[in-house]
N, C-alpha and C positions, 0 to 999 in steps of 0.2 A: 770343633769343626766349624769352619766359616761358611756362611750362606749368604749370598747377595740376593736380596729379595727381588731386585729389578730384573735379574737374569731368570729368576724362577717364574716370573709373571708373563702372561701372554702380552705380545706387543699391543700397546694402546690401553691396557687394563689400568684401572685406577683403584687405589685403596681408599675406601670410604671410611672416614673417621667419625664415629658416633659421638654425640654429646656425652661428656663425662662429668658435667657439673649440674647440680640442681637448678642453678640459675639459667641453664640452657633449655629447661623443659618448655614445651609449647603451652600456650594459653588453653584453657579448657574448651573455649569455643572453636579451637582449631583441631581438636582431637575427635576422630571418628573410630568407632568399633564396628566394622562391617559385619553384618549378620547378627548383631546383638542390639537389644533395646537399651535405653538409658538406665534401666533397673535390672538388667540381666547379670547373672554371674559370668564373669569373663576370666578365662584361664591366663596364666602368666604369659604364655606365648603371644596371645592377642594384645596384652598390655604393652609388652615390649616392642611389638611391631607397631602399634598405634603411636607410641612415644618415641619410636626410632632409637631405642636404647639397647645396649648390650645386656644380655640376660644375666651375666655374672655381676654386673654393676647393680642391676635392679635387686638382685639377691643380697648383695652387700648392704644396700639401703635397708632392706627388710631386716636383716640381722642386727643392723645398728638401731633399729627402731625409728628410722626416719622415712620409711616407706608408707604406703597407705595400708589401712587395716584390712586384713584378709578375712574371708568367711571361714567359719570353724570347719576344720578338716573332717570332723565327724558327720557332717552333713552330706558328704559325697561318698560314692562307692570307690573302693580302692581300684586304682588302675596303675599300669606300669608307669614309672617315672614320677609318681606321686606329685601331680600338678597341684598347684595352689590357685585358689580362686578369689576373685575380688568382685565386688559390684561395681558396674560401670560408673554409676553416679558417685560412688566413693572415690574412684580414681579422679574424676573431674573435680570433685570438691577438694581433694588433696592437692591437685595441681594448683587450684586457685589460691589455696592457703599458702602454698610455697611462694607464690608470686605476690601475695598480699592483696588479692582481689576478692571481690564479693561474689560468691557462687555457692549455692547450697543444693541439697537434695530436691526440694520442691522446684527449684529453677530447672534442674536437669530433667526432672520428670515432665514439667510443663513443655519444655522445648522438645523433648522426645515424643510426647503425645501429639504435639502440633506437627512435627516432621513426619512421624510414622503413621499417624491415624487421622490427621487433619482435625484434631480435637483441640480447640482453644479453651483451656480450663484455667481459671484464675484462683478458684478456691482450693487451697491445699488439701482439705478433707476429701473433696470430690476427686481431686487428682489421685490421692491414695487409693480410693475405691476403684477408679478406672484402671490404675496401674495393676492392682491386685487381680482384677477381672481379666485384663489382657495377659497377664503373666500366667494365670491359671489356664486360660484357654489355649495359649500358644505352647505352654510347656517350656522346658529348658531349651535354650538355643545353643548352637554350636557344639552339640555332642556332650554337654555337661550331664553327668549322671548322678542324680541325688539318691540318697536313701530315702525311704518313706518318711521317717522322722525329719530328716533334713529338708525335704520338699515342704512339709507343713510348717516347719520353723521359718524357712525362707518366706513363704506366703504370709505368715503372721508378721514377720519383720516388715513387710511392705506396708502393713497397716499400722505399724508402730507399736505392736504388742510386745 
């Protein structure tokens, strides 16, 4: 069966082609995760929206081992669709590494603390303590549902344990 896409589309509609190459990814300083902090667990849906990617392409990168490191699935309660979670700072660091730029977790956290809480912290140890304090006080963002073990492991990971 032949289908002409132009006749099936509404007049004036456009087809938006999403980036399909790792080289087309944005710089970490251009990426925002609305509703999440720089250290928050972020679901795949928020990652692909922030990076303007096709979800299937992102899954292919994950399967090939070229995507960012995800958080352990055992940390989260089972929900339909089995979403995967990433820490926002891990995504930003991964983006920088793909582009050959300098960007690391302490940088992401310092920028997040400055943007979200007007805290200018230059000491990485002090930033870790503040991040853990804010994460514990705010709880998971964006409907992320941890298991009790997962929540404690996540908080410990913020301190580098």
